[in-house]
GUZA-498989 format. One record per atom (N, C-alpha, C, CB): x, y, z; residue in one letter. Coordinates in pm, whole numbers, plus 50000, padded with zeros to 5 digits. Glycine has a CB too. Layout:
<atoms>
XYZA;...
</atoms>
This chain:
<atoms>
761138025176358X;761778008676448X;762308010476597X;763378001076360X;761248018676651X;761528019476818X;761888003076866X;759868026176916X;760907998476785X;760977982576880X;762027979276888X;760337969576832X;762977981676775X;764257976776810X;764857980776950X;765127980976708X;764967997276949X;765507995977099X;764627991477201X;765978008577150X;763617990277183X;763057980377304X;763467970177382X;762257974877273X;763917960677221X;764437946077239X;765927954177296X;764507933477067X;766677960577310X;767557963077368X;767437965077586X;767857974977272X;766487972877589X;766217970377708X;765577959277764X;765737978477737X;764577955077657X;763927939777783X;764807926877790X;762207931377724X;765827928977659X;766967920977713X;767387920477864X;768067925277646X;767977931377841X;768517932577985X;767657935478101X;769447942477989X;766787935878107X;766017936978209X;765077920878249X;765097950078166X;764787913178130X;763797902178126X;765107888478107X;762437904777971X;765457888978020X;766147880777983X;767527875478062X;766297885177875X;768227887878083X;769627889078094X;769647890878314X;770267906877966X;768227898678326X;768057901278514X;768957908978541X;768277888678626X;768937917078452X;769817932478456X;768617945878474X;770827935078271X;768847953678510X;768387966378529X;768967974978482X;768257969578631X;768437987978388X;768397995578350X;769758006878390X;767227996678371X;770068004378548X;770898009678629X;772078000878698X;770118015078716X;771827988478618X;773067977378701X;773897977178542X;772287955678782X;774977975078593X;776197975078499X;776997964978493X;777007984678520X;776847952878603X;777567941778623X;777247929678565X;777617940078737X;778187922078576X;778037908278531X;777847900978663X;779307902878441X;777157888578648X;777087879678759X;778357875678783X;776217868378742X;778477873078897X;779497865378956X;779227854479051X;780267873379015X;779747841279041X;779947832779073X;781077828879236X;780177829878951X;780977824179287X;782247822279411X;782917810079394X;781717821679574X;782367802979327X;782817789279273X;782067781079132X;782607779979398X;782887773379107X;782207765578957X;780627761878991X;783157747778911X;779697762378888X;778727759278888X;778367743578874X;778337766878813X;777337733878877X;777217722278864X;776847724078718X;776337715478961X;777057713178649X;777147713378521X;775397717278455X;777867697978480X;774527713678548X;773237711478509X;772767730478516X;772327698378631X;773317736278660X;772757749178691X;773557757278547X;773237755278873X;774927753478493X;775797761078436X;774717762978296X;777437753678421X;774197745178193X;773577753478123X;772037756678129X;773897749978016X;771577756378240X;770047762978250X;770237774178294X;768967756678339X;771047782378402X;771027798778414X;771927805778315X;771527803678561X;772567799578237X;773737804378175X;773877804978029X;774707797178219X;773797788477986X;774197788177863X;773067789077785X;774947777577835X;771677781277802X;770647783477767X;769877798377713X;770237778377855X;770927806577843X;769687819477872X;771227832577773X;769117824278153X;771767822377719X;772897830077649X;773167845377747X;772337833677466X;773687837777885X;773867846577998X;775827848778019X;772947837778149X;776167857678045X;777767858578072X;777797855078214X;778537874378045X;778547848978288X;779177850078412X;780847851478458X;778697839678463X;781167858578563X;782547850878611X;782367848678758X;784027859878585X;783767833978713X;783177825378833X;785027824278841X;781797807978799X;784737827378991X;785737825279096X;786667813879151X;785167827779181X;787667810679182X;788207800379212X;787647785879112X;787977800079362X;787997790678992X;787337778878914X;789077772878866X;785957785178752X;790047781278880X;791257773778835X;792407779378932X;791597776478668X;791987777379047X;792977779779183X;793837767079177X;792067780679349X;793217757879145X;794387741179119X;795157739379006X;793567726179104X;795447750578915X;795607753078867X;797347755478869X;794687758078862X;798577745578872X;799997747578855X;800307759678781X;800597736378787X;799727768078667X;800327778878629X;799977789878688X;800237780378515X;799327791078748X;798647800878817X;799847805278934X;797117794678878X;800927799278943X;802427798379038X;803227800778936X;802917783079122X;803407790278844X;804207790078755X;804517801978670X;803857781078694X;803717805978557X;803427810378478X;803607830478508X;802157802378457X;803067833178592X;803547846078595X;805067850078628X;802757851878683X;805157861478565X;806687867178622X;806787867878753X;807077881278582X;808187863378804X;808087862978908X;807927855979015X;807717866978907X;806927845278962X;806857831078968X;807617822278954X;806257827478913X;806697809678987X;807907800278964X;808627793879060X;808807806178905X;807487791779224X;808147786679341X;809467796379386X;808607771379307X;809737808779369X;811147818179398X;811907822679331X;811967814179455X;811407812579196X;812337818379068X;811617830579008X;812537806378937X;811727829778841X;811017837878761X;810247832578673X;811687845578705X;809027836778654X;807637833378570X;808387831178428X;806267847778565X;808997840578380X;809647845478278X;810497833178279X;810287860178290X;811627831778367X;812407816578360X;812267806478316X;812587811378439X;810707800078399X;810137791678407X;809637789078249X;809297793778513X;808537796178182X;808107794778061X;809097799377928X;806897801778067X;810237799277957X;811477803277829X;812097788677868X;812847820877856X;812207786777981X;812957774478024X;812087756877937X;812797775278234X;810877757577965X;810437749977918X;809617744077811X;810317749277970X;809697759077713X;809387763377598X;810757769177524X;808257773077618X;811627758577568X;813517765577485X;813307762677348X;815417755077535X;812487752077323X;813287747277223X;811827748677106X;814117729877264X;810687754977161X;809557761677093X;809707770976968X;808937769277189X;809537771076892X;809267781176783X;807287785776784X;809887771976613X;806977795976802X;805897802676794X;805417817276739X;805697801776892X;804247816376677X;804157829576597X;803897841876662X;803177828776501X;804447853476634X;804527864676756X;803907869076606X;806207872276864X;802777875776680X;802147889276575X;802427905276623X;800267888176569X;803127909276521X;803597922976529X;802277935076454X;805227922876436X;802347942176515X;801417956876431X;802237970576527X;798957956676476X;801947980076439X;802747993376491X;802167995676623X;802578007576393X;800847990776641X;799708001376740X;799457988176846X;797778009176636X;799447977876834X;799307967476928X;797687961976883X;799537973677100X;796827970576777X;795787967476747X;795447957576588X;795267980076763X;795437945076651X;795777933876550X;794227930276494X;796657919276632X;793597927176406X;792357926776329X;791077938176439X;791857906676310X;792167947776362X;791217959176349X;790557965876255X;791597966676385X;790477980276240X;789727986876137X;791107997876116X;787967993876190X;791558001875992X;793028014775979X;792488016875843X;795158008875987X;792848029075843X;792608041075707X;793818036175652X;792578060775736X;793838032275489X;794758033275434X;795038040075321X;794978025075429X;796018048575337X;796218058175204X;796818049175062X;797498071475249X;796288054974952X;796308044974837X;796318053374691X;794918034574849X;796808053274595X;796658058974468X;794878057274421X;797808050274360X;794928066474383X;793438064974289X;793078072374170X;792278068474368X;794478073074158X;794388078074005X;795538071873886X;794608094974013X;795108070073746X;796308063973691X;797428068773710X;796308062773576X;797488084973719X;798468092173697X;799628089073842X;797828107573671X;798718082673951X;799208085874054X;799338097374147X;799928083374032X;798328105074116X;798428119174169X;797228125074236X;798758127974060X;796328118474276X;795628119974358X;795518104274445X;794468126374292X;795258110074599X;795308095174655X;793908096174760X;797038091074752X;793678085274761X;792088082774887X;792338079775009X;790998069774861X;791598074275097X;791768068575243X;790868060775251X;791718077375359X;791158046575221X;790058036775249X;790318029475373X;789888026875136X;789068025375444X;789318020075616X;788998001775556X;787608029175783X;790247998175573X;790107983175561X;790317973175700X;791197979075452X;789937959375722X;790407954875795X;791827945575805X;789537951675820X;792797950975908X;793797947375917X;794457936576008X;794137956175922X;795267929175986X;795807919876031X;797277918776070X;795497912675959X;797917911176135X;799187913676196X;800087905476084X;799287907876364X;801407909976150X;802477905376034X;802977895776135X;803737917675960X;803377882376085X;803747874276182X;804777865476178X;802877868476210X;805737862576241X;806977858376262X;807277844076369X;807607870976312X;807567836676302X;807687820076358X;809167825476465X;808157803676185X;809217826776591X;810277833776667X;810547821076776X;809737850176739X;811407822676811X;811737809876951X;811337815077072X;813477805276986X;810747810277133X;809747814877241X;810457825877350X;809207800577327X;811587821977389X;812537831577479X;812357845477431X;814147827777468X;812947845277247X;812997855577204X;811837863377210X;813417854277105X;810517853577143X;809207862677193X;808877866577312X;808127857477169X;809207863077432X;808127864777552X;809037880777563X;808147850077724X;810187879577554X;811187891677533X;810887905877458X;812277886177459X;810267901377397X;809697910577285X;808407916877337X;809377902277143X;807367911577370X;806417913877424X;806767918977591X;805617902077397X;807737915777622X;807717920277739X;808657937877757X;808357906877823X;809297938877634X;809967952577589X;809607957777490X;811187952677568X;808637956677417X;807927961477288X;807237972577395X;806747948677184X;807267983677242X;806307993477322X;805878002577165X;807298004977478X;804778012077188X;804608017877053X;805818022876988X;803668028777057X;805808020076844X;807228023476750X;808738021776800X;807218038776715X;808678008176904X;809968008876968X;810967995876878X;809718005877157X;812177999376881X;812937990676777X;812617974176886X;815097997476748X;812357964076768X;812057948576861X;813297943576792X;810307936976831X;814007934576880X;815037922676842X;814347910176845X;816287921376941X;814167904276722X;813847890576710X;814417877376767X;813917889276602X;815837884376777X;816787868676832X;817247874976975X;818587862776708X;817007884776988X;817467889277123X;819167889577163X;816727879377222X;819297887377271X;820997882277270X;821417867177365X;822037896877355X;822027863777345X;822567848877363X;823387848877483X;823477843377238X;822637835677584X;823187834877697X;824747831677734X;822457826977745X;825447835977760X;826607830977809X;827097823577980X;827277842277781X;827707811377957X;828017811078147X;829657811278145X;827337792578254X;829717810778251X;831137808778285X;831517799378406X;831687821878312X;832517798378413X;833157784678470X;833737787278615X;834447778978368X;833997782878757X;834377786478802X;836077786078826X;833607784778851X;836147774678771X;837487769478754X;838047768178607X;837517756278817X;838387774778546X;838647774478375X;840557771478349X;838067794578294X;840957766978259X;842537765078221X;842547776078106X;843077747378159X;843987778778102X;844347788277974X;843307787377821X;846037783177929X;843347774277819X;842417768277720X;841427769777693X;842237759677722X;840397766077835X;839187768477865X;838987784377843X;838927762978003X;839777790577909X;839457812177889X;839657811877781X;840517826777961X;840507810877652X;840487811977525X;839347808477445X;841397806277488X;838937801777441X;837947789277400X;836667798077425X;838057772877507X;836657801977551X;835487810777616X;834977822877534X;835977816577753X;836257829977503X;836747844077469X;836287840877355X;838277849677483X;836617834477288X;836147830077126X;835007833377090X;836087815977091X;834637819477254X;833177817977165X;832387828677189X;832237805277199X;832557838177284X;831637850177348X;832327859577195X;832167857477567X;833297860677131X;833187869477028X;832647866076918X;834187873776999X;832587851976849X;831817847076759X;830107849676838X;832387830376726X;829627850376944X;828387849376977X;827767865776934X;828307844277142X;829257872977008X;828467889176969X;828487893076829X;829247902777044X;829067883976776X;829097887476626X;827617885976521X;830267877076567X;827887873376606X;825807866176546X;824777875076593X;825067848176639X;825167877276720X;823847885076759X;823847899276714X;823627885276915X;824997906076660X;825107917076585X;824037917476489X;826337917776525X;824837903776411X;824337902876286X;822397902276271X;825137888976232X;822667891776411X;820687888276409X;819847898676414X;820007880076543X;820677912976497X;819887924476523X;819687929976404X;820427933876613X;820507930876317X;820527935776167X;819127930276084X;822017929176087X;819367921276139X;818357910776052X;816847912076103X;818837893376075X;816617914176223X;815677912076302X;814957921576395X;816097903976358X;815647936176369X;815157945276419X;813917950876396X;815837951576410X;813007954476450X;811537961376408X;810887968376503X;810487951676366X;810067977976445X;809557982376491X;808117982276522X;809957987976463X;807207982476656X;805837975676680X;805907973976812X;805517962176606X;804477967476825X;804287958676934X;803757943376892X;803267965777027X;804737934976990X;804527922876964X;803377916877074X;805907916076963X;802777906377038X;801207897677095X;801487881977061X;799487903376988X;801637875677153X;801347863477140X;800017859877135X;801887857477225X;799487857077047X;798007856777008X;797637847376893X;797547870876968X;798177834676866X;797927832976751X;795917827576697X;799187821976726X;795837822276836X;794097814876800X;794667799776769X;792997823276619X;793607798476678X;793577778876590X;794517769776673X;794467777276385X;793707768676806X;794157761576878X;796117760676949X;793627751676800X;796227770176948X;797677771376927X;798097766577084X;798217788476872X;797287766077170X;797767759377301X;798197745777314X;796827759977388X;797597736777226X;798017721377224X;798787721177084X;796587709377229X;799117729477024X;800457729676903X;801207731876930X;800637736076802X;801397749276927X;802687752976995X;803037757277108X;803147759976948X;802397752077228X;802277754077390X;802337741877424X;800977761177456X;802607728677383X;801997718877433X;802977712877548X;801607709677323X;803987718377549X;805037719477663X;804287718177802X;805877734377657X;803067728877831X;802627735377920X;801247724177971X;802347750977863X;801287719577911X;800217709977907X;799597705778050X;800747697777836X;800607706278114X;800817696578246X;800127707678368X;802867691978280X;800487720578312X;799957732378393X;798647738578416X;800507741178356X;798027731778329X;796387732578315X;795677726478285X;795897738678262X;794297725178289X;793607716178239X;793037715378081X;792717715978323X;792997700578032X;793037700877908X;791637706277832X;793437687677875X;790157707277925X;789187713977898X;788607717778034X;788357706977810X;787077724178093X;787017728978201X;786037718778226X;786807743278218X;786007709678312X;785127696878334X;784107696278341X;785227690878416X;783277709978420X;781277710878408X;781097716878317X;780247718578519X;781917727878253X;781417730978108X;781147720577997X;782357739178050X;782467711578001X;782097700577891X;780957692777874X;782887691677895X;781197689078062X;779847682678099X;778457687078052X;779747683378232X;778457700278076X;776927707978054X;776987708877887X;776757726678143X;777927706877832X;777897714377653X;777787702977571X;779487723877590X;778357689877666X;778047676477556X;779427674977449X;776377680377441X;780707680577435X;781817681477372X;782737690777420X;781597683477255X;783927681377380X;785287686477410X;785437703377369X;786377676877319X;786477712977421X;786717720977324X;786967722577235X;787037724877325X;786857726277103X;787397726376931X;788747733376992X;786267738076780X;788807740277039X;790367746177007X;790507754277148X;790547758276844X;791937752777187X;792447759777357X;793627765177303X;792857747577515X;793467778477317X;794387793977295X;795397799677395X;793387806277289X;796487802977401X;797057811577473X;797417821177442X;797727808877517X;797287830677541X;797387848877501X;798197853377627X;795567859377492X;799487860277547X;800247868877631X;800807880777539X;801427860477703X;800347892577650X;800557905777580X;801217913177685X;799207913277524X;801157926977646X;801707935477735X;799857945877696X;803767943077683X;800557961577777X;799527969777790X;799057979077657X;799907977677902X;800017976277610X;799487980377419X;798477974477366X;800517976377296X;798447960377379X;797437948577287X;796457950277379X;797937930477262X;795297948577254X;793937949077254X;793007944577156X;793697959377270X;791967940477175X;791027931877074X;790007944777045X;790147915677153X;790237947976906X;788237955176845X;787467947676891X;787597955376666X;786327951476888X;784857951376926X;784587936776810X;783847969776886X;783957927676819X;783817919076746X;782997905876798X;785017917276707X;782597893976732X;781767884776816X;782397871476788X;780177885076781X;782227856776820X;783017848676786X;781917837376802X;784347848776863X;781547823776700X;780517814776680X;780677802376791X;780567809876526X;781487801376899X;782067797277011X;781607800177141X;783147800977005X;780767789177225X;781527794177356X;782257793077400X;781357793977433X;782557806177513X;783967808077533X;784387807577709X;784337823477457X;785007797477741X;785337803277866X;786857807977841X;785127792577993X;787197820177934X;788297826377944X;788767827378053X;788287836077901X;790177824578106X;790837820178224X;792187832778221X;791327801478212X;792177841678277X;793367847078305X;794007843978425X;793267859078298X;795037842578415X;796347836578485X;797267845178530X;797107828178403X;797417859478456X;798917869278561X;798087882278491X;801407866878496X;798207891478535X;797337903578519X;795687905678480X;797977909678426X;794827912978427X;793947916578437X;793767915678323X;793787925078496X;792427911778217X;791627921278138X;790647924778155X;791447919478046X;789887931078065X;789257949378081X;788327942877947X;790777969078040X;787137937377953X;786217929677883X;784707944977875X;785857911177997X;784617950077734X;783467954877680X;782407945477638X;783807962177580X;780837942177679X;780817931977611X;779267940077559X;781027915677694X;778357935977507X;776807940877456X;776557926177405X;776647955477316X;775027925577413X;774207912477385X;774517911177217X;772317914077430X;773687899777160X;773777897477008X;772377905376990X;773857879476946X;771807910277034X;770337918077006X;771107932277003X;768867916377148X;772257935876982X;772527949977041X;773617948576904X;773167952877240X;773517944076787X;774137938276663X;773797951176587X;773477922976598X;772767958176550X;772047972376518X;773997984176600X;769667974376666X;774047984776647X;774697995276730X;776167990476698X;774237995576902X;776637982776624X;777857981176646X;778317984376452X;778137964176736X;777197989176376X;777547991776285X;778647984376157X;777738000376335X;778217975576179X;779287961376108X;778667961775967X;779047941876192X;779967962075890X;780107969475753X;781167957075666X;780977988175779X;781417956775574X;781737943875488X;783277956175449X;780167936975322X;784907952075525X;785597957775471X;786747951275396X;785817964975546X;787287958475328X;788457951875245X;789747941975290X;789067962675191X;790187932375298X;791287926375398X;792927930275347X;791067907975400X;793077934375463X;794977938375482X;795547928775543X;795487951875580X;796717928375536X;797687925875657X;799527933875637X;797767906175665X;799637934075767X;801037942675760X;801917934175698X;801697947575903X;803187943575646X;804167936475602X;805637941875675X;804097937375444X;806747935575765X;807297946175762X;808507943275680X;807467951275888X;808947955475620X;810107955875570X;811337959475592X;809977959175508X;812117952575593X;813727956175646X;814627960275564X;814447945475702X;815287968175628X;816377974775526X;817847973075541X;816237989275527X;818747974375472X;820367968875486X;820727969775591X;821437974975417X;820437980975659X;821217990075822X;820427982475954X;820658012875835X;819827969375959X;818807964776032X;817687971676067X;819227961176126X;817157983475990X;815487989876068X;814717982975981X;814958009376064X;813587995275922X;812407988075893X;811457998675870X;811977978176003X;810397995675832X;808888000275883X;807757992475828X;808548015375843X;806707992775844X;805577988375831X;804557993275710X;805127990375948X;804527984675626X;803077993775547X;802377978275532X;803418005275342X;801217981175524X;799527979475498X;799687971975397X;798487992875462X;799477961675335X;798937960175195X;797857949975153X;800007957375115X;796937953475071X;795747949875046X;795727934775017X;795237957874943X;794957926175033X;795027914674984X;794637908874810X;794277909575078X;795327902674770X;794937899174651X;794647884574602X;795767904174583X;793387880074557X;792497888974488X;791917894774648X;791257880374363X;791067903874607X;790247911874710X;789557905674792X;789397919974663X;789487905574926X;788187893875009X;787837908675101X;788987874075143X;786377906075147X;785917911375222X;785647907775378X;785147913375162X;785547911275483X;785787910775632X;784427915075675X;787047920475691X;783427910375696X;782337918175789X;783207921475960X;780657905175809X;782967936075966X;783087938876106X;782757946476160X;783877939476145X;782497950476292X;782307959276371X;783047974076338X;782647953176487X;782287983776325X;782787996976309X;783478007076386X;782018001876283X;782868000476544X;782568012976616X;784058012376729X;780738012176703X;784698018276749X;785888020676840X;785328027776951X;787098028876775X;784938020177109X;784718022077213X;785498032677212X;784808012677297X;786528033177274X;787708044377352X;788278052677214X;789348034077450X;787778068077094X;788078072877032X;789338082277097X;787038076176980X;790298090077015X;791438094477041X;790178108777098X;792838094976898X;790918117377181X;789778130477162X;789408136677031X;790258142777236X;790468138376963X;790568145976869X;789458138376816X;791878147976800X;789328122376754X;787788116476727X;786788119376760X;787508107176754X;786898117876871X;785448117376990X;784168120876907X;785528131077137X;784148135876861X;783168140376831X;782498135576703X;783388151576838X;783188133076617X;783378125276442X;782648109076476X;785688122676375X;783458101476577X;782898089876628X;781598086076663X;783398087976713X;780978098076757X;779978098776829X;778958103776683X;780228109076974X;778988110176625X;778018112476543X;777958102976412X;778148126076512X;778758093876386X;778768084976296X;778218076976370X;779888081376235X;778138070976514X;778018060076565X;776518062276650X;779368056476646X;775768070676628X;775048072876745X;774118062276848X;774288081976699X;773478051776761X;773608041476803X;773998032276934X;774048040676739X;775448033976922X;776228027677015X;776498039877166X;777728023076921X;776738047377088X;777468059177234X;775758066677284X;779108078477140X;774748063977224X;774078073377309X;772948058877387X;773168089177197X;772988046377318X;772028033377365X;773408034577448X;771398016977249X;771938022877524X;772238014777688X;774158013777677X;771227992077697X;774588014677777X;776298009577814X;776528002777821X;777028010577893X;777557992977746X;778097982777722X;778567980277859X;779007983277615X;778407964277905X;778747956478012X;779747956178023X;778437946078022X;780547962878150X;782317961578166X;782657952778259X;783117974778211X;783717944978263X;784017937178361X;785557935478348X;783207924678357X;786417934478453X;787617929278472X;788117917678567X;788187938678498X;788587910678464X;789077895678532X;790427895678604X;789257883978413X;790947893778726X;791937894178755X;792547881878765X;791957900478839X;793987873678782X;794247859778809X;793387856278883X;795397856278860X;793537839878796X;792307832178831X;790497829078819X;792477833978917X;790247843878794X;789177845278742X;788797838678593X;789097857678750X;787637832678564X;787297824178453X;785717831778398X;787187806078512X;785907838278286X;784757840278224X;783977835878110X;784817848578211X;782457831778166X;782007827578031X;781777835177990X;781177820378002X;781537834877834X;780857846677747X;780537835977634X;781947861977694X;778737843677621X;778307833677519X;778927835477392X;776867833977498X;778387827277302X;778167825977171X;777867838077116X;777237817077144X;777837847377015X;778037857776974X;777477872877040X;777677854876864X;777937872177138X;778297882177218X;779487893977199X;778517875477318X;779337900977125X;780067912777101X;781197916877214X;779017923777086X;782027921177176X;783407920777328X;784337925877233X;784117901877422X;785127936277314X;786337947177324X;786917942477438X;785967963477338X;788267935477429X;789207935277539X;790597945677528X;789647919977550X;790817952477655X;791847955277653X;792717946077757X;791797967977665X;794007955777835X;794437942577954X;795577953578021X;795337922977870X;795747946678151X;796297955478225X;797647947178269X;795297960578339X;798877949578231X;799857939078265X;799877936178420X;801297943578217X;800547922078489X;800787917078608X;802367921278635X;800437901378608X;802767922278763X;803987930978823X;805587926478690X;804327923479042X;805217915178668X;806437917178543X;806527918378418X;807157909378532X;804887927378393X;805137931678261X;804077931078170X;806117924978209X;803787912878183X;802707909478101X;801277904078122X;803167902178036X;800407901078057X;799227897978100X;798937879878023X;798127911978045X;798727874178059X;798797857378029X;797447854178079X;800097847478120X;796427845277961X;796007839077942X;795597829477881X;795887841877955X;794447820077913X;793947810577812X;793047807677806X;794297801677799X;792067804677701X;790447804577640X;790107792077571X;790147816577526X;789357784477619X;788657772677555X;787227781477454X;788007759977707X;787827774377317X;786317775277241X;785707761777205X;786407783477095X;784327761177265X;783837753477248X;782587754277142X;783737750377355X;782137744277043X;781287745576992X;780017748977002X;781387740076964X;779137762576980X;777857767476966X;776927755876906X;777907780376876X;775997757676936X;774507752776913X;774197762376810X;773407753277048X;773507758776707X;772667764276590X;771337761076584X;773147760376469X;771067766076690X;769867769676736X;768917775776703X;769927773176801X;767417775176767X;766477789676746X;766857804576746X;765577790276848X;768027797076855X;768457817676914X;769407818076780X;769797822577133X;770307812976768X;770687819276621X;769787818876505X;771837812676567X;768667814676454X;767857817776354X;767067831176427X;766907804176308X;766987838576559X;766387845376587X;767207858876598X;765787840176678X;768377856476581X;770057864876559X;769917869276412X;771747852576576X;769917859176329X;770027861276175X;768727870276085X;770097845276115X;767937869976159X;766617876476163X;766997888076193X;765577871576252X;766937894976344X;767217904576374X;768017911876327X;767327903976450X;769417910676272X;770147918376207X;770207918676061X;771167916776250X;768667910976006X;768877910175881X;767717930575867X;768137890175799X;767047934176013X;765977941075996X;767187952575988X;764637940476112X;766987964075880X;767617977975825X;767147984775959X;766927985575660X;767997992276053X;767698000976149X;768748011176150X;767527994476272X;768558024376153X;769388033076208X;769838041376120X;770328027676270X;769518042675981X;769658050875841X;771228054675845X;768558066375832X;771958046075869X;773168045675828X;773938036375723X;773638044975925X;774788037775630X;775108030075547X;776658030175597X;774678034075403X;777058019175584X;779248019875590X;779288017875493X;780498009075671X;780508029975425X;781038025275322X;782448020675379X;781008035175208X;782928012475247X;784858008575308X;785298020575310X;786137998475196X;784948027775244X;786658040675206X;786558048775361X;786328058875013X;785608046575450X;785208055875597X;784408064075578X;786218063975667X;783928065375494X;782538077775479X;781248067975497X;782388087475288X;780918079275544X;779138074075516X;777908076175373X;778318082875636X;777408074775392X;776278073975229X;774938070475274X;776718059675095X;773918078575217X;772618076275211X;772068068475083X;772018088675226X;773018067274991X;772828060274896X;771938048674849X;773648058274890X;770888047374772X;770818034674796X;771898024774675X;769148031774790X;772728028074622X;774268019374619X;774468012074673X;775328023174644X;774558016474816X;775688011074895X;774458002174968X;776808023274999X;774627989174997X;773917977675095X;774207986575271X;775047957375074X;772647978075297X;772607980175431X;773937972775478X;771247974775495X;774617976575559X;776107967975612X;775317952275660X;777117978175793X;774237953275736X;774117942575786X;773197929975746X;773917946275885X;772307939375655X;772277931675534X;773167919075454X;772297940575468X;773907934775411X;775067927275319X;775897916075398X;776227938875263X;776017914375524X;776537901775585X;776077892775587X;776767901075679X;774257888375558X;773697881875549X;774407878075379X;772387886075597X;773977887675324X;773767882475185X;774867875075103X;773417893375109X;775787879075150X;777107875175136X;777727862775182X;777737883675183X;776607856475341X;777217845675387X;778327848375440X;777367836975303X;779407860275447X;780187856875504X;780577859675648X;780787858675438X;779747859375748X;779597859675888X;778757856275976X;779667867775917X;777297859475976X;776297856676077X;775857848876027X;775437864776124X;775637848875882X;774697836475838X;775337824675812X;773927838775717X;776897823475830X;777847814475778X;777787807875897X;779237819175725X;779127792475872X;779707789075916X;780767790776059X;779787788275837X;780657786376134X;782107792176209X;783357791076127X;782487783776347X;783377777676052X;785107774075956X;784877789475856X;785137752475806X;783907797775806X;783967805675704X;784187821075822X;782417803475587X;784137819275918X;784457832375973X;786417831576038X;783067835176119X;786787822376024X;787817812476075X;788897828376111X;788517797275926X;789257837175957X;789717848475966X;789357859676049X;789687851275872X;788537856976087X;788157871276158X;787857867676319X;786597878976078X;788307857276363X;787917853876513X;788887859676589X;787827838576551X;788857863076710X;789847868876817X;789007867576945X;790357885576788X;789947872377039X;789697869077225X;788127865277203X;789947886777366X;
</atoms>
């Protein structure tokens, strides 16, 4: 089946217009016309980076930390969103929607344990935005997080004795409340504002005037308004595992940098997609204000089709990862691109992507993306056919091991047979959508 590998090269050279020696994504210095965008990129399922597409947005000067017209972007966002409760995602390491090894009892007498590889989602807390932003800026791997933060106090330039007494009482009560809050909300982990599900138009609607409700030339080309608009605020530890989305994605960076690894849909076999049991992080607090994360399997059991490949394995795991996933590590290099503040990426539907980020000067990366419905056309049918072809002689087990036994289905074919991902509608994939 070397024809499969030939497809990888042909897509790069013929359809995408890149030679095997090139690793770049085409960059446009200004937004394309709707007809050019449709013909040269959407119809060809070809990504591109557009410069100067959002240069007119007030968000570029208002949102970054240290911005805000001589003030502080943190102050601007916290002021505008001072009354907003937002969904804060917390993990021990900054990797939500990723694969994690879970040790559990595998015998009735609890004397034997085994490891199961599962698809893990974040612990989510509803937090006032100013506190959530503080956590993103100050959290680090295994650091303590205080979800309520400190209470601001103010002083008067001229105060009577009564005023001073009242202020002291207020500060004393505020300090007591802060200590109680800290006990209640101390947490360990990495904070990331990444709710998705149209969060910009629901949780952050007060910021609507700072950017566009849609991308006009993309909207005209695609013939519809975006189905969802999402805001992302994270630090250097926040990253997104390899995955694909059933959307045409317009992704704009407002502050910091985003680093994308991209693979076209035809490289699906290189992702070693497996059906993994779903789990979620739960943070358990103790009486002293501390606590710890634990991973809890979903009941009833649910399986999520997810990419098995970690493109950046740790040094101690690199050899085993390369051995388990040779099609990825030994095949054509993924396309790499970095988006800086003001850049916009067109990420075509069904492209696999892995995302890391570098914060701006203020300590966080801010981005907004627009999800437009994809067309379920003949390209989609071709993709489903291609991924239904077993290739690679590797079977993925959900316990983290590999097997050549016929008892384990081909993960790619199983994805189609279950209707859980590539053969399903976007609604069926809602639980596994990401950047």
